N, C-alpha and C positions, 0 to 999 in steps of 0.2 A: 800615143798614151804615155804619160810620165811613169816612171818606176817608183815604187815605195823607197824611202830612205833606208839604207842598210845600216843597222845599228851594231856597235861593238861595246865591249866593256869600257873602251876609252871614250866613245863619244855619247854614250847613253845619257850622261848627266847634261851635257850642253844641248843635245837634240830633244830630249824628253823632259827632264825635270826642270830645265830653265826655259822651256818653250813658252811663248806668249799666246798660245792657243791650244785647245785640246789636242791630244796626240793618241792615235790608235797604234798599238804595238802588237804585231802578230808574232808570237813566239812559236817557232817552227823548227824542223830539221829535214834535211834532204831525204832521209830514209823513211819518213813519215807519210803514209798514204793519205790519211785524212787532211794533212797539211797541204798536199798537192790539190786537193778538192777545194780548199779554201783560197788558195793563192790567186786564182783569176778573179775572185770576188774582191780580194784586198787590192788587186791592181786596178779594178774599176773604181774603187772608192777614192784612189789618189786623185782622179780627175773630177769625180763628183763632189768631193769635199775640198777641192783646191781653194785656198784662201780662208777656209773656215776651220779646218783641222789638218794636222800633219798625219800622213799614214806611213808607218815604218815596219820593217821586218827585223827580227832578231834571231839568228841561227843559234839555238840553245847549245849546239856542240862547240860552236866557235866562241860564244860568250857565256860560258858556264857560271862565271862569277855573278853576272847580272840575273841569269835565270834562277840560280839559287836564292839570291837576295830577295826575289819576288815569289819564292815558293812554287815555282812551275813544276808540277808533278806529272801533268799530262798535256800532250800537244795534239792539235793546235790550241793554244790559249791566246785570246785576244784581250789585252788590257787597254782600258781607256783612261788616260791621265789627264787631269785638269789641275793646273797650278801646282804641278810637281807631285801630286798625290793620285792614287788609283781611285777613279770615280766609279767605274763599272767594269764588268768583265764578261766574256763569253767563252765557254769551253767547249771544244769539240767542233766537228764539222757541221755547221748549222746553215740554214738558208740565209741568203743576203739580207732579207727582210729583218731577220732577228738582230743582225749586226747593225743595220742602219737605225733600227728602232732604238737600241742602246746609245748609239752615237749621237743621234738626234736628241735623245734625252739629256745627255751631258751638254750639248750645245744650247739647249733651250734656256 
């Protein structure tokens, strides 16, 4: 199974904003319990959406500038970007179906 792309303040623009396909970004932190619940789902999505969408993770403690820029107040927050803009979002530990529904909506 492939791993999500690890984002930093330095590579966020090239990996997400300039991407030629939709990008799911999981804003998380190592100390966050609900983030650990969502992590396996995010990892599954890497394979399931391969070629249709990029799946990335951004540690809010390591990339504070980007997290602040997007107003991340609670984690996990998953933002779905399309053409460099936020197209949809999911906040909190939610079932996989809720994440795929939003991602499929952006892909449609």
